[in-house]
C-alpha angles and dihedrals in degrees: 000000000000116000116246114252100229095196090053090049092052091048085051086055093053092048096053099087101030103029133238117355107239094213091042097149092050091045096052090043087054090050091050089053093048105035135050121211089251089054088054093048088056089051091052093050082071115090116260087241130012131021141281135206125255094250091052089047091051091051093049093050092044088060093060097043102267114132121219088249092054091045090054094051090051092048093052093050096044104044093068089045089056097240093114126033125205145170139154125255110217130209086243111105137188127232090279096056094255118145114239117227123238121232097209114138120254098274097139125021091203098052108141110267098021114142133187135211140168117273107235121213102268092052090043090052091048090056092043098053093043090057111114095213124069122239139145093268096055090045092049091046088050095050090048092052092046090051087055091049098046092038096050090233092286090160091061109110095203128105096185111084116244093208135028131209118250115201120238103272101237089058099056113117118252120247106262112256113213138126114265113211119227113272092015114148114233105210097188115008097186117160136163102284130198090257086063097051110078096196090054091052091053093050090051092061129082109200116040130176135172132210143169114291102258090211093057092039088055091053091046092053088052094049096253103105123152131213096252117118113270109201095077109107107112126198132187139199115332093007090048090050091049093052094044093047090056092049095244099112139034126226119249134183128235095268094053091046092055090046088054092051092051092049089048091051093047088052095055096253119148121233116228130171141180110295095248143076127244123047116005129223101195145358113209119201099203135197121201092228096068110006120107092204094053096042087053092051092047088059092053095258116137102182096089099039129011129211122263121251086257142074135186125260126196130224110185102191095098101022112127093191091242092155097222093125089055090051094051101041103108090200101051088236092141132069137169117223105147088312134027114271122200125202105209093191092057094042112102095183097242094142098226093132094047091047093056099037107120096197098044088238089140132064141165128251135176119276115243092229108045114210116242114264116192117235094236143349093268092059092046094050091047092056092045092051093051087052093048091050093052089047090054090054092051094048089051092051099042100031088225128126092240 
């Protein structure tokens, strides 16, 4: 019976959600350089999804002959590399009864409340490209991320968008104010809800962190950096704690978070967030030069990022044909040819054009068909996992990457 190649098996785990890794040979060679077989056995002690306590982790390790002392060494080495994720659940809870995570560094692996999980490929890549030192794993992770950026995520098997666009807050349409007669039927009572208002999202979260954008870090590693600001990846709660614990992000407060969002909007970056309501894990501030989500959407794909609930409308009375809106549109959805032309199919509802228009000739309105937003991250991840499983079956049947 052939012996299982654990490095191949780990690569297969990373490929489950996002499809075949384009630079697979380089990626596996880097895994062999970075991880021993015992390292991978430790990683596979962690559940496919979810997390376990340190005591449970030790019991599972002991069964395969790894002592607590050896396990601790592996944990300390692999957490900063992104192969293992960890944080501490505190006794402090929010209004919904959810435990807040602690952002304390990894001083002790057996701190009460500490939990461990597998690092999936995105979080592992984030850790790798943010490393200051060059090595084969950082290079392979950067090449994989660059392939995802340039290839618009075509290997991804999902149809449901991971992320959704959030309009720049000053451009959001105001809720209509009018008298409603008793008994009057309201056909479509849409309004600007809290999950469209990025500053409100930030104020609802307890633990916040910021790090360098790993898309732009990838491009910088490969000598293709742009002039956009870099410290713009924002994390919240458990994901913030994971990044801080690993030394790849710094904690910020609400005031600084809102300052970063304003700076990002002024710089032409586009806000995107997990495609769900409720508590958020991250806010990306994306540029079209380096971001896989933006590249994918520019090419008409909607499985990485989904459009916002809004689109632009044009009132030409005061328009002076300056062309600023055409220049700032990340999707090339606008053009000037005697008048301003708007391609509604390309418009993602980011509000960049409205934000920069000097004559206020542009505004935002609700889309007639609002995109689906999942009620929470659990529902979103469940749907994405189902689609990934279907994609895996299709790949096995057809032998194709997607």
